[in-house]
C-alpha positions, 0 to 999 in steps of 0.5 A: 346181896350187897350194897354198894355206897352210892352219892346221895340223892333225893332217896336220902329224904324219903318219906315213911308214912304209912303209920299214919296211912295205916293206923291199924296196920300190925306193928311187924307188918309195918316194920317188915315194909319199912326195912323193904322200903329202904332195900327197895331205895338202897338198890334203886340206882343200880337196877332201876326197880322204880322210878328215880322220881318217884324215890321220894314218895314211894311210900305213897306211890308204891306202898301205899298203892301195893297194901290197898289193893293187897286188903283188897284181894285178900278180901276176896277170899283166895285161898290158891298161891299167888303168882305175881306176874313180872314182878321186878320190884316184888309189888305187890307181890312181897306186900302180899306175902308179909300180910298173909304169911299163909299165902304162898306168893311166887314171884315171876321175874325173867331179869337175873339181877332183878331176881337177885334183888327179890332173893335178897329181900325174901332172905332179909324180910325171912319170908318162908312163904315166898319163892321166886321163879326166875324164868320167861312167862313162856317157858313156864309149863305145867302150871295151872294158876288159880290165882295171879297178880300183876302191877306195872307189866302190861295192859290187861288185854296184853297180859291176858294174851300172854299168861292165857295158857297159864292160867286153869279155867276158873282161875283169876287173875287181878290187875293193879291199874289206874284211873283208865282201868276202864279203857283197858277192859273196853280194849279186850280183844273179843277173842279174849273176851270169851275166855276171860270175864272182867271185874271191878273189884274196887276203886281207892285214893292214893292218900296224898295226890289223891290218885286214882287206883282200881283192882281189875279181876278177870276170871278165866271161864273156859 
């Protein structure tokens, strides 16, 4: 995937501060995430990977957020392949693949152009443990997902409704959410609550804006 010249914009003044926010981050992981950040901004004008308004602070809004959530998810002791549902720009699936090279990550994305961007990132970062599934969720067959993640895909209720048949009993779905996470749990209809058990894994704040974020896990019980 080749980049094309673009006019200067806010992305040219984008900041990169993960080193000061995560001082214990290994250098190889820091370098990979910085490269990912640069490529994301490079292609954003053509592919609308993130809101243009968030380009300058993408290091905080997208990368610090995803890295904090990924660290929280890994702390739960996941041992299965992970499916990043509606991956889009690759957050948080690519970050998970960078941080945990022993974890197999599938980026599920139906948009072909975004899928090509994800393949470009995988190639650029030499991620042998990450691959792209260029398919709509409803077209996936014979899939018994044990671990899923989603960021910015849909509400928890809608996500579970769309993905219900894809998960095995006991499967866990990690949802990256904002401060209104409890309202989303309250809005899960009774027919889904009888099949999925929600649990707050943890909350955190972004380093500059102090915006509240959360990781909610829903476990399939039937």
